[in-house]
Each structure stands twice: as C-alpha cells, then as structure tokens.
N, C-alpha and C positions, 0 to 999 in steps of 0.2 A: 504494500500500500504506500502510495506516495505521501511524503510528509513535507512537501514543499509549499503547496498553496491549495486552499479550498475556499469555498464561499463563506466558511465559518472562521477562517484564520490562515495566516501564513506562518509556517513553522520555522522561524528564523532565530528564535530566542536562545536556543541551546540549553535551556532549562524549562521544565514543564510549567512552572509557575509563571515564567516570563511569557511563554507562548500563550498561556491563558490570559495574561494581562493584555496581550495583543489581539484579543478577539473584538477589538474596536478599531476601526480605521480612522486615521486623522485624529488621534486621541488628544493632540495639542490644539486642535482647532475649535472654533466656536460652533461648528456643526459636525461633531463626531458621528461616524456611521456605526451603529450597533449591528453586530453580526449574529449574536445569539438572540434572535428575535422571538424564539419560542423554545419550549423544553426540548422539542425534537432536534433543534439545531445544537443544543447543549450536548445531547446524546451523540449526535453525529460528530461534533468536534472531539468528544471524548474517545470515540472509536478511532478517529484519525490520529489522536495523540497516544494511542495504544494503552489507554486506561481500561477500556472495555474490549472484551472479545466480541465476535459477531453474535454468538448466542446471548451474551449479556445485553448487547444493544437491542436485540429483538425483544427480550424479556422486559426491559425498561420501557420500550415503546408501548408494549401491550399494557403494562401496569399504568403508564401515564394515561392511556386511553380510558382506562377504567377509573382513574382517580385524577381527573384534570385539575381540580383545585389544589391537590397536593403537589402536582407537577408544576403548577404556576408558582406556588410558594417556594419550591426548590429553585426555580429559575430566579426569583427575586433574591434569594440567599446567595446564589452563585454570582450574581452581578454585584451584590454588596461585597462579597469576598474579593471578587476580581478588582473592584475599584480600590479597595483598601490595599491590595497587593500592588496595584499600579502606582498609587500615590507613595507608598513606602519605598519602593525601589526607584521611583523617579527621584525622590528626595536623596536617596543614597547615591544615585548616579550623579546628582548635582552637588554632592558634598554638603547637603543640608541636614538639619535635624529632622527626624521623622516625627509625625504628628501623633501625640498620645491617643487620640481618638482612633486612628488607624491601627495602632498597636492593640488597642482594646478590642477592636473588631477581630483582629487576627487571633487574639487570645481566646475570645469566645469560641471561635471555630476550632481552635487548637484543643480546647477542653473536650468538645464533642468528638473530634477525630480520635483523640487518644482513648476515649471511652470505648472505641470500637477496635483499637489496635491490638495486635497479637504479635509476639515474637515467634517466628517460624524458621525451621532450618532451610537454607538455600544453598545448594551445592555443598561446599565445605565450610560455609559460614552461616550466619543468621541474618534475618531481615525482618523489617517491620511490615506486617500485612494488615490490610483492612478487609479481608475476605469475609469476615464475620458480618459485615453489612452490605455484601455484594448485591443483595436483592432489593435494597432500599433505593428510592428514587434519587437520593443525594449521594450515592456511593462515590461518584466521580470527584466529589469535592475533597475527599480525604487524601488521596495521593497528591493532589495539587497542593493541599495544605502542607503535607510532608515535604514536598519540594521547596516550598517557601521557607519553611523552618530550617531545612538543611542549608539553604543558601544564606539565610540570615546569620546562622551560627558558624558559617565557614570563615576562613581567613582570606577569602577572595572577593570581598565586597568591592575592591577597587577595579574589578573587571566587569562590574555591572555598568552598562552605559545606555544612554538614550540616543536614538538616531538623530543625527544633526540636521537631517532634512526637515524643514518646516513646511507644514505643521504635522508631520508624521506622528511623532510621539512614541513609536514602538521601542520597546526595551529589548536588550539582548545581553548575553554573557560573552564578553570578548575573550575568546580562547586563542587569539593570535599570539605568537611568541613575544612580540614587542608591544602588545596592547595597542595596536595601531588601527583597529577597526573603528570606523566612524559612521557607517550606514547600516540600516536594516538589511539592505541588499544593494550591491553595486548595480544590479539590473533594474532597480527601482529608483530609490532616492539618490543613489550614487550617480546614475546616469543623468537624472534631472539636474543635479548640482553641476555636473560636468557640462551639460548643455547650457545652463545658466551662465557659467563662467565664460564659455566660448562666445555666447551672444554678447555679454558685457564687454569682452575684449574687442570684438568686431565693432561694437557701437563706439567704443573709445577711439578707434582708429579712423572713424569717419570725420 
C-alpha cells in the first residue's frame, strides 16, 4: 500500500503523530482544508498509516454504521487530539514554549491510552500494545498517542520542523544527516519556492 499521498493525508512526517497532524492542508492559512471530514475518512487514513488491518477497517466501518453518534464523537476527539499535537510540535519546531492547555489535552488522552495498554512480547523484545481495545471505534487514537509521547520524550526534538513553504504548515521529522530538510516535499512546497525565487530573479533583471 502506498504511503505517499491520499485524499486523507500525505505521509511525509516520518513519525505517525506528525502524519496525523498533517491531515489538514494549509494548516498555517486562514482557510485550512480539513481532510478527515467524517469517521470513514479517519478509518481510511488509519488503514493507510498501517494502524489498522483490512479486517479491522471493515469491522470499524460496520460498527460506525450501527453507532453513528459514537463514531461522530470519536471523530471530534480525534480532531481535538490532532490539533493539540499540531500546536505542541509546531511550538517545539519554532523553539517556543508549549501551551499548558495543549499538554493537558495530551495528558487526558494519555491516561485513556495507557488504561488500554499491555506489554506484549515482540520478536526478542517487548512492546506496548493497544490490542485490548482493537474493536473500539477510537482504537486508532492510541498508537498515535504513543507516537506523540515517544517523540516528546526523545532526545531528538531539534529534528522536528515545520515546512517553510507558506502557508503549508505541515510538520515533519528531519532525518537528514545534517538536519538540512526545509520542505514537506521538494515536489510540492520545494518546487513552489524554487519557482518563486526564479520568477523574482527574472523580475529583478527587467
């Protein structure tokens, strides 16, 4: 399954929580474009993000059809969590203090996530699993939450960046050796900036 671009998001963040934060286009603009327009889109994105298997995706769609009000509530919670993640990591990327209200939102979801967490063996090691809640409509939120916590507690916060293309706003983890990545994608904002500089240079020569 391609993890480059879908109508629910572009997978350029290099961390699950950042890809989730990027499910809004033009996040820095006055008119951001919401991609998770319904619960079905949240499930679809979660499948592309490898949070859900195909059978899980089918089960959650069926459950949402039987419990539309619950599914709508989960979508509201997902967007609340996403926006808190976005604001927190945007502040970190800019070298600013994070907002206590955003941290409080994250802590609320952290409490619920860890109430469902289990330590399970994985190959020759152990891992945190949320399979106990795999049939719940909000199951996909907990691996996202774990990704956010792992990143926040890491020693690599200086690699969290926001695309320099305005008004893009997408976040990413810069895994380049010399921390030189500037754009969400060279094929997108990188090319637009290159074209802008070329046009400006030509205009100055006239």
